[in-house]
C-alpha positions in Angstrom: 85.1 162.2 112.7 82.0 162.7 114.9 80.9 159.1 114.2 84.4 157.8 115.1 84.2 159.6 118.4 81.3 157.4 119.4 81.2 153.9 120.9 79.5 152.5 117.8 81.9 154.4 115.4 85.0 153.0 117.3 83.5 149.6 117.4 82.9 149.6 113.6 86.5 150.9 113.0 87.9 148.1 115.1 85.7 145.6 113.4 87.2 146.7 110.0 90.8 147.0 111.2 90.6 144.3 113.9 93.3 144.4 116.6 93.7 148.2 116.6 93.4 149.4 120.2 90.4 151.7 120.5 90.5 155.1 122.2 87.1 154.0 123.7 88.1 151.6 126.5 84.8 149.8 126.5 85.3 148.8 122.8 88.5 147.0 123.7 86.5 144.9 126.2 83.5 144.2 123.9 83.0 140.4 124.0 81.1 140.4 120.7 83.9 142.1 118.9 86.9 140.6 120.8 85.8 137.4 122.5 87.8 136.2 125.4 89.7 133.0 124.6 90.9 134.2 121.2 94.3 135.5 120.5 93.1 139.0 119.4 90.4 139.1 122.1 92.8 138.3 124.9 95.3 140.9 123.6 92.6 143.6 123.4 91.4 142.9 126.9 95.0 143.2 128.2 95.4 146.4 126.3 92.2 147.7 127.9 93.5 147.0 131.4 96.7 148.9 130.7 95.1 151.7 128.7 93.9 153.6 131.8 97.5 153.7 133.1 99.1 154.8 129.8 100.1 158.4 129.9 103.3 158.5 127.9 101.9 159.3 124.5 103.0 162.5 122.7 105.2 163.7 119.9 108.8 164.2 121.0 108.3 162.4 124.4 107.0 159.0 123.7 105.0 158.1 120.7 105.1 154.3 120.0 107.0 154.9 116.8 109.7 157.0 118.6 110.1 154.3 121.3 110.2 151.6 118.6 112.9 153.5 116.8 115.0 153.5 120.0 114.5 149.8 120.6 114.9 148.8 117.0 118.1 150.8 116.8 119.5 148.9 119.8 118.6 145.6 118.2 120.3 146.6 114.9 123.5 147.6 116.8 123.6 144.1 118.4 122.7 142.3 115.2 125.5 144.1 113.2 128.0 143.6 116.0 128.4 147.3 116.7 127.5 146.8 120.3 127.2 144.0 122.9 123.6 143.4 124.1 124.4 144.9 127.5 125.6 148.1 126.0 122.7 148.4 123.6 120.2 147.9 126.4 121.9 150.5 128.6 121.9 153.0 125.7 118.2 152.4 124.9 117.3 152.6 128.6 119.0 156.0 128.8 117.2 157.3 125.7 113.9 156.1 127.0 114.5 157.6 130.4 115.4 160.9 128.7 112.1 160.7 126.8 110.2 160.1 130.1 112.0 163.0 131.8 110.8 165.4 128.9 107.3 164.1 129.5 107.5 164.7 133.3 108.9 168.2 132.8 105.9 169.2 130.6 103.2 167.3 132.5 
């Protein structure tokens, strides 16, 4: 764990599992590991730009899997004909806004 908390440890982890956004911002912008002009490199650089503004993360109020569950649920409802797209989007938006309100209340 100590090694993974270092720049070199995160860089090696990303080298092995390429494309996983590092907690160490400078690793995401490492030109050797993620060269600009490549699909993964450009994506990692974009992730690095957004990373400093990302504050939603936390169990019960916005983990990526929880947000994905909401959006996937909306897609499934549209796909199966249970809802019209407009309804599913409104429902998902409401659930995501509730999640954000829980975060804001605890921040």
